[in-house]
C-alpha positions as CSV (number, residue, x, y, z in Angstrom):
1,X,34.8,12.4,-8.5
2,X,34.6,10.2,-11.7
3,X,35.4,11.4,-15.2
4,X,32.3,11.3,-17.4
5,X,33.4,13.0,-20.6
6,X,36.6,14.1,-22.4
7,X,36.4,16.4,-25.4
8,X,39.1,17.7,-27.7
9,X,38.2,21.1,-29.0
10,X,40.1,22.6,-32.0
11,X,40.2,26.4,-32.2
12,X,42.4,28.3,-34.7
13,X,45.9,26.8,-34.4
14,X,45.2,25.4,-30.9
15,X,43.7,22.3,-29.4
16,X,41.9,22.5,-26.1
17,X,40.7,19.7,-23.8
18,X,37.6,19.7,-21.5
19,X,37.1,17.0,-18.9
20,X,33.8,16.7,-17.1
21,X,33.0,14.8,-13.9
22,X,29.9,13.2,-12.2
23,X,30.1,16.0,-9.6
24,X,29.5,18.8,-12.2
25,X,33.1,20.1,-12.0
26,X,35.1,20.4,-15.2
27,X,38.6,21.3,-16.1
28,X,40.3,22.9,-19.2
29,X,43.6,21.9,-20.6
30,X,45.6,22.4,-23.8
31,X,47.1,19.8,-26.2
32,X,48.2,22.2,-29.0
33,X,50.9,20.9,-31.4
34,X,51.0,23.6,-34.1
35,X,50.7,22.2,-37.6
36,X,49.9,18.7,-36.2
37,X,46.8,19.3,-34.1
38,X,44.7,16.9,-36.1
39,X,47.1,14.1,-35.2
40,X,46.8,14.9,-31.5
41,X,43.0,15.1,-31.7
42,X,42.9,11.6,-33.3
43,X,44.9,10.3,-30.3
44,X,42.0,11.1,-28.1
45,X,40.1,8.3,-29.9
46,X,42.5,6.0,-28.0
47,X,42.8,7.9,-24.8
48,X,39.2,8.8,-24.0
49,X,38.0,5.3,-23.3
50,X,40.8,4.8,-20.8
51,X,39.7,7.9,-18.9
52,X,36.0,7.4,-18.6
53,X,35.2,6.3,-15.0
54,X,38.6,7.2,-13.7
55,X,39.0,9.0,-10.4
56,X,39.8,12.6,-11.5
57,X,41.8,13.3,-8.3
58,X,44.4,10.7,-9.1
59,X,46.5,12.9,-11.4
60,X,49.8,11.0,-11.0
61,X,48.2,7.6,-11.5
62,X,46.4,8.8,-14.6
63,X,49.6,10.3,-16.0
64,X,51.5,7.0,-15.4
65,X,48.7,4.9,-16.9
66,X,48.4,6.9,-20.1
67,X,52.2,7.0,-20.5
68,X,53.2,3.5,-19.3
69,X,50.0,1.5,-19.3
70,X,50.2,0.7,-23.0
71,X,53.1,-0.5,-25.1
72,X,53.4,2.7,-27.3
73,X,54.5,5.8,-25.4
74,X,56.0,9.2,-25.8
75,X,56.6,11.4,-28.9
76,X,55.1,14.8,-29.6
77,X,51.6,13.6,-30.5
78,X,51.0,11.3,-27.5
79,X,52.7,13.6,-25.1
80,X,50.7,16.6,-26.2
81,X,47.5,14.7,-25.8
82,X,48.7,13.6,-22.3
83,X,49.5,17.2,-21.5
84,X,46.0,18.3,-22.4
85,X,44.6,15.7,-20.0
86,X,47.1,16.6,-17.2
87,X,46.4,20.3,-17.4
88,X,42.7,19.8,-17.4
89,X,43.0,17.6,-14.3
90,X,45.0,20.2,-12.4
91,X,42.5,22.8,-13.4
92,X,39.6,20.5,-12.4
93,X,41.1,19.6,-9.0
94,X,41.8,23.3,-8.1
95,X,38.2,24.2,-9.0
96,X,36.8,21.3,-7.0
97,X,38.8,22.5,-3.9
98,X,38.3,26.2,-4.6
99,X,42.0,27.0,-4.7
100,X,44.6,28.1,-7.3
101,X,46.5,25.2,-8.8
102,X,49.8,26.5,-7.4
103,X,48.4,25.8,-3.9
104,X,48.1,22.1,-4.9
105,X,51.8,22.3,-6.1
106,X,53.2,23.4,-2.7
107,X,52.3,27.1,-2.8
108,X,54.0,30.1,-4.2
109,X,57.8,30.0,-4.4
110,X,57.7,33.6,-5.9
111,X,55.2,36.4,-6.1
112,X,55.3,36.9,-9.8
113,X,57.0,35.5,-13.0
114,X,59.4,37.4,-15.2
115,X,58.3,37.4,-18.9
116,X,60.0,37.8,-22.2
117,X,58.6,39.2,-25.4
118,X,59.6,38.2,-28.9
119,X,60.5,41.2,-31.1
120,X,61.4,41.3,-34.8
121,X,62.7,43.6,-37.4
122,X,63.7,43.2,-41.1
123,X,66.7,45.4,-40.5
124,X,68.9,46.2,-37.5
125,X,67.3,49.6,-37.4
126,X,63.8,48.1,-37.5
127,X,64.7,45.7,-34.7
128,X,66.0,48.6,-32.5
129,X,62.9,50.6,-33.0
130,X,60.5,47.7,-32.2
131,X,62.6,46.8,-29.2
132,X,62.6,50.3,-27.7
133,X,58.8,50.4,-28.1
134,X,58.5,47.2,-25.9
135,X,61.0,48.4,-23.4
136,X,59.1,51.7,-23.1
137,X,56.0,49.6,-22.2
138,X,57.9,48.1,-19.3
139,X,59.0,44.7,-20.7
140,X,62.4,43.7,-19.4
141,X,63.5,40.7,-21.5
142,X,63.5,40.6,-25.3
143,X,63.8,37.6,-27.6
144,X,65.1,38.0,-31.1
145,X,65.4,35.5,-34.0
146,X,67.4,37.2,-36.9
147,X,68.7,33.9,-38.3
148,X,66.6,34.2,-41.4
149,X,68.7,35.7,-44.2
150,X,69.3,33.9,-47.5
151,X,67.4,32.7,-50.5
152,X,66.7,29.2,-51.8
153,X,67.4,27.9,-55.3
154,X,64.1,29.2,-56.5
155,X,64.9,32.7,-55.0
156,X,61.8,32.8,-52.8
157,X,62.9,34.4,-49.5
158,X,60.1,32.8,-47.5
159,X,61.6,29.3,-48.1
160,X,65.3,30.1,-48.5
161,X,68.0,29.7,-45.8
162,X,71.7,30.3,-46.2
163,X,73.6,29.5,-42.9
164,X,76.6,31.7,-43.7
165,X,74.4,34.8,-44.5
166,X,72.1,34.0,-41.6
167,X,75.0,34.2,-39.1
168,X,76.2,37.5,-40.6
169,X,72.7,38.9,-40.4
170,X,72.1,37.6,-36.8
171,X,75.3,39.1,-35.5
172,X,74.6,42.5,-37.2
173,X,71.1,42.6,-35.6
174,X,72.4,41.6,-32.1
175,X,75.2,44.1,-32.3
176,X,72.9,47.0,-33.2
177,X,70.4,46.1,-30.5
178,X,73.0,45.7,-27.7
179,X,74.6,49.1,-28.7
180,X,71.2,50.7,-28.7
181,X,69.7,49.4,-25.4
182,X,72.8,49.1,-23.3
183,X,74.2,46.3,-21.2
184,X,71.4,45.8,-18.7
185,X,68.6,44.7,-21.0
186,X,68.3,40.9,-21.2
187,X,68.3,39.6,-24.8
188,X,67.5,36.0,-25.8
189,X,69.0,35.0,-29.2
190,X,66.8,32.4,-30.9
191,X,68.4,30.2,-33.6
192,X,65.5,27.7,-34.0
193,X,67.8,24.7,-34.4
194,X,68.8,25.9,-37.9
195,X,72.6,25.6,-37.6
196,X,75.1,22.7,-37.6
197,X,77.4,22.4,-34.5
198,X,80.3,24.0,-36.5
199,X,78.1,26.9,-37.6
200,X,76.6,27.3,-34.1
201,X,80.1,27.5,-32.6
202,X,80.9,30.2,-35.2
203,X,77.8,32.2,-34.2
204,X,78.1,31.7,-30.4
205,X,81.7,32.9,-30.3
206,X,80.7,36.1,-32.1
207,X,77.9,36.6,-29.6
208,X,80.0,36.2,-26.5
209,X,80.9,39.9,-26.2
210,X,77.3,40.9,-26.7
211,X,76.1,39.1,-23.5
212,X,73.0,37.3,-24.5
213,X,70.7,36.1,-21.7
214,X,71.1,32.7,-23.5
215,X,71.3,31.4,-27.1
216,X,68.2,29.4,-27.7
217,X,68.2,26.2,-29.8
218,X,71.6,26.8,-31.5
219,X,71.5,23.2,-32.8
220,X,68.9,20.4,-33.1
221,X,68.0,19.0,-29.7
222,X,68.1,15.2,-30.3
223,X,71.8,14.6,-29.7
224,X,73.3,15.5,-26.3
225,X,76.8,14.8,-27.6
226,X,76.5,17.7,-30.1
227,X,75.7,20.0,-27.1
228,X,78.8,18.8,-25.4
229,X,80.9,19.8,-28.5
230,X,79.2,23.2,-28.5
231,X,79.6,23.7,-24.7
232,X,83.4,23.1,-25.0
233,X,83.8,25.8,-27.6
234,X,81.8,28.7,-26.3
235,X,81.0,30.5,-23.0
236,X,77.5,31.8,-23.9
237,X,74.6,30.3,-21.9
238,X,72.6,27.8,-23.8
239,X,68.9,26.9,-23.7
240,X,67.0,24.2,-25.5
241,X,64.1,21.8,-25.0
242,X,60.8,22.9,-26.7
243,X,61.1,19.8,-29.0
244,X,61.7,17.4,-26.2
245,X,58.8,15.5,-24.7
246,X,59.7,13.8,-21.4
247,X,62.2,13.7,-18.6
248,X,64.2,10.9,-20.3
249,X,64.9,13.1,-23.4
250,X,66.2,15.8,-21.1
251,X,68.2,13.5,-18.8
252,X,71.7,13.7,-20.5
253,X,71.4,17.4,-21.1
254,X,70.7,18.0,-17.5
255,X,73.0,15.5,-15.9
256,X,75.9,16.4,-18.2
257,X,75.3,20.1,-17.5
258,X,75.3,20.7,-21.2
259,X,72.7,23.5,-21.1
260,X,71.8,26.3,-18.7
261,X,68.1,26.8,-19.4
262,X,65.4,24.2,-20.1
263,X,62.9,25.4,-22.7
264,X,60.1,23.2,-21.4
265,X,56.7,23.6,-23.1
266,X,54.3,21.8,-20.8
267,X,51.7,21.4,-23.7
268,X,54.2,19.1,-25.5
269,X,55.9,17.6,-22.4
270,X,53.1,15.8,-20.5
271,X,51.7,18.8,-18.7
272,X,52.4,20.3,-15.2
273,X,53.1,16.8,-13.8
274,X,56.1,16.3,-16.0
275,X,57.2,19.9,-16.0
276,X,57.5,19.9,-12.3
277,X,59.7,16.8,-12.3
278,X,61.9,18.4,-14.9
279,X,62.3,21.5,-12.7
280,X,63.4,19.3,-9.8
281,X,65.9,17.4,-12.0
282,X,67.3,20.7,-13.2
283,X,67.4,22.2,-9.7
284,X,70.1,19.6,-8.7
285,X,72.3,21.0,-11.4
286,X,71.5,24.7,-10.8
287,X,69.7,25.0,-14.1
288,X,66.6,27.0,-14.6
289,X,63.4,26.8,-16.6
290,X,62.8,29.3,-19.4
291,X,59.4,28.0,-20.5
292,X,58.1,28.0,-24.0
293,X,54.5,28.5,-24.8
294,X,51.9,27.9,-27.6
295,X,50.7,31.6,-27.8
296,X,47.5,30.7,-25.9
297,X,46.3,32.0,-22.5
298,X,45.6,28.4,-21.5
299,X,49.3,27.5,-21.9
300,X,50.3,30.8,-20.3
301,X,48.1,30.2,-17.2
302,X,49.3,26.7,-16.8
303,X,52.9,27.7,-17.0
304,X,52.3,30.5,-14.6
305,X,51.1,28.1,-11.9
306,X,54.1,25.8,-12.5
307,X,56.6,28.6,-12.4
308,X,55.0,30.2,-9.3
309,X,55.5,26.9,-7.5
310,X,59.1,25.9,-8.4
311,X,62.4,27.2,-7.1
312,X,64.2,27.5,-10.4
313,X,62.1,29.6,-12.8
314,X,64.1,32.1,-14.8
315,X,61.6,33.5,-17.4
316,X,58.4,32.7,-19.2
317,X,57.4,33.4,-22.8
318,X,54.4,35.6,-23.3
319,X,52.4,37.8,-25.6
320,X,49.2,39.6,-24.9
321,X,46.2,37.5,-26.1
322,X,44.4,38.6,-29.2
323,X,40.7,39.8,-29.2
324,X,39.6,36.6,-30.8
325,X,41.5,34.6,-28.2
326,X,39.9,36.6,-25.4
327,X,36.5,35.8,-26.8
328,X,37.1,32.1,-26.5
329,X,39.2,31.8,-23.3
330,X,38.2,33.4,-20.1
331,X,41.4,34.1,-18.1
332,X,42.9,36.3,-15.4
333,X,46.3,37.0,-16.9
334,X,47.6,40.3,-15.5
335,X,50.9,41.8,-16.5
336,X,52.7,44.5,-14.5
337,X,56.1,46.0,-15.2
338,X,57.2,42.9,-17.3
339,X,55.9,40.3,-14.8
340,X,52.9,38.0,-14.9
341,X,51.0,38.2,-11.6
342,X,49.6,35.4,-9.6
343,X,45.9,34.7,-9.8
344,X,43.6,33.8,-7.0
345,X,41.1,32.1,-9.2
346,X,40.5,28.4,-8.6
347,X,42.3,25.9,-10.7
348,X,44.3,27.4,-13.6
349,X,42.0,30.5,-13.5
350,X,40.6,29.8,-17.0
351,X,37.5,28.6,-18.7
352,X,36.4,28.0,-22.3
353,X,33.5,29.4,-24.4
354,X,32.8,26.2,-26.4
355,X,30.3,27.9,-28.7
356,X,32.7,30.7,-29.6
357,X,35.5,28.1,-30.2
358,X,33.3,26.0,-32.5
359,X,32.0,29.1,-34.3
360,X,35.6,30.3,-35.1
361,X,36.8,26.8,-35.9
362,X,40.2,25.3,-36.6
363,X,43.0,26.7,-38.7
364,X,45.9,24.3,-38.3
365,X,48.0,25.2,-41.4
366,X,51.3,23.8,-42.5
367,X,54.3,26.0,-41.7
368,X,56.7,26.9,-44.5
369,X,59.3,24.3,-45.4
370,X,62.8,25.9,-45.6
371,X,65.4,25.0,-48.2
372,X,69.2,25.5,-48.5
373,X,70.6,27.3,-51.6
374,X,71.2,23.9,-53.2
375,X,67.6,22.8,-52.6
376,X,68.3,20.5,-49.6
377,X,65.9,20.4,-46.7
378,X,66.6,22.8,-43.9
379,X,65.4,22.5,-40.3
380,X,62.4,24.8,-39.6
């Protein structure tokens, strides 16, 4: 089954990949890298000639050849492109054999996958109200990110960030939410890499009594030593990883047992092939995956198949797809009582309406750039 065509398809803030074969079977993947999709699409100018004529059943070989077969490797752009290829190949092979992709990954290790929903609120009261509405719908895990307070030197709140005020605001929101929903509801506290280690220690110590599921990205993820410093100063569980792109970037965090949850996004981390290896590395250290997603049903479906097949899945990010998304992506994502159910559709259980995607077109805008009160650059 030889690869005959590879196409990168931009749609809204997403980048999809379709791979066709000489046997008439095709697969759909996702290579989205929000705000940088055009860079990923350009990478396919290099990748596509390497794929034409390849045996589409050799998923591991193709992964290794795209990653290691040339001198330049890794990074968010190339790994996202590789992820799009990898996901499309898992989808394609499942369709060719008429079985769900999780069957190719060793079968189901669980019947369904626990989900979390992001919830916001400009005030603690607003956060409580929005959270109660989601809990009433049956969702069991909430994720909040109230680390946003402050104003920049130009007094525009959309770009300003004051770490001191952000911590005060975050603790106030978390306290109000925990008091309102009680001790049993799981709450993920997202920091979005916006604090220094010293500030993160200050925040995490105040959150300890509020029992977060885990604190997500309290500091930037490049330096494992900074996580060791944080780990020694707080008892809260820690999760990170959506900015990391391969197993080597995760290695010290895993082997040093510096985090509890791996925030793997398989659309940035080389696809299911690399995600599965990360799960196995983490399993040795009793760590679990809390997978990040791109807000696309393609990403959600691919993560579902990975999470169904591994032993150490804790939770998966999710939001119901929009009407426009459902017009473009045919999927079988079914939620029941806060869980994503397994699909029996072949492959990843998805397909793409190319005409609808092209008609709607791309919208890959630049996210806001945050500033400290003194005008210095702040991590987004």
